[in-house]
C-alpha positions as CSV (number, residue, x, y, z in Angstrom):
1,M,0.0,0.0,0.0
2,K,1.4,3.4,-1.0
3,R,1.8,5.9,1.8
4,Q,0.3,9.3,1.4
5,L,2.9,12.0,1.6
6,P,2.3,15.0,3.9
7,D,1.1,18.0,1.7
8,H,4.4,19.9,2.2
9,L,6.6,17.0,0.9
10,V,7.0,16.3,-2.8
11,R,8.7,13.2,-4.3
12,F,11.1,13.7,-7.1
13,N,13.3,11.5,-9.3
14,V,16.3,13.8,-9.6
15,Y,19.5,13.7,-11.7
16,M,22.5,15.1,-9.9
17,L,26.3,14.9,-10.0
18,R,27.9,12.0,-8.2
19,D,30.1,14.3,-6.1
20,H,27.0,16.2,-5.0
21,V,25.4,12.9,-4.0
22,A,28.5,11.9,-2.1
23,H,28.5,15.3,-0.2
24,L,24.8,14.8,0.6
25,I,25.5,11.4,2.0
26,R,28.2,12.8,4.2
27,I,25.8,15.5,5.5
28,A,23.1,12.8,6.0
29,E,25.6,10.6,8.0
30,Q,26.4,13.6,10.2
31,L,22.7,14.4,10.7
32,T,22.2,10.8,11.6
33,E,24.7,11.2,14.4
34,T,23.2,14.5,15.5
35,K,19.6,13.4,15.4
36,R,20.3,9.8,16.5
37,R,18.0,8.3,13.9
38,D,18.2,7.3,10.3
39,V,18.1,10.4,8.0
40,R,16.9,10.4,4.4
41,L,19.0,12.1,1.7
42,G,16.0,14.5,1.4
43,E,16.8,15.9,4.8
44,A,20.4,16.5,3.8
45,L,19.2,18.0,0.6
46,E,16.8,20.3,2.6
47,V,19.8,21.5,4.6
48,A,21.8,22.2,1.5
49,L,18.9,23.9,-0.3
50,T,18.0,26.0,2.7
51,A,21.6,27.3,2.8
52,G,21.8,27.8,-1.0
53,L,18.4,29.4,-1.3
54,S,19.3,32.0,1.3
55,W,21.4,33.6,-1.5
56,T,19.8,36.0,-4.0
57,D,18.6,34.5,-7.3
58,R,21.2,36.6,-9.1
59,D,24.0,35.1,-7.0
60,L,22.8,31.6,-7.5
61,L,22.5,32.2,-11.3
62,D,26.1,33.4,-11.3
63,L,27.1,29.9,-10.2
64,A,25.5,28.2,-13.2
65,K,28.1,26.9,-15.7
66,P,27.6,27.5,-19.4
67,D,26.6,24.4,-21.5
68,H,30.0,23.9,-22.9
69,Q,31.4,23.4,-19.3
70,A,28.4,21.3,-18.1
71,D,27.2,19.5,-21.2
72,H,26.1,16.5,-19.1
73,W,22.8,18.2,-18.6
74,L,22.2,18.3,-22.4
75,L,22.6,14.5,-22.4
76,V,19.7,13.8,-20.0
77,G,17.1,14.7,-22.6
78,P,14.2,17.2,-22.9
79,V,12.6,18.8,-19.9
80,D,8.9,18.0,-19.4
81,R,7.3,20.8,-17.5
82,R,3.7,19.6,-18.3
83,R,3.1,22.5,-20.6
84,G,3.3,25.1,-17.7
85,E,0.9,23.2,-15.5
86,V,1.7,23.8,-11.8
87,L,2.8,20.5,-10.1
88,L,1.1,20.2,-6.8
89,P,2.1,17.4,-4.3
90,S,-1.2,15.6,-4.9
91,V,-0.5,15.5,-8.6
92,L,3.0,14.2,-8.1
93,T,2.0,11.3,-5.9
94,R,-0.5,9.8,-8.3
């Protein structure tokens, strides 16, 4: 039986760089020690996103590498944004 996610959580299948995953694993392991319970990578990602999203959008965009330096994103394939439709958690869990 599939569990219903709380409304504020969204489940994603995400492509990311291996070194970012390794860093998130290290953060999750440290959180596990701090919280004294198993921690999902999503919790580590939340910590990283909270820190990163405290920056201004302009500062974050300045970190983006041009396609010729990060062409791995071009290899993943086209982006499906559902023709501009807003993705609500209830839509994503179906």
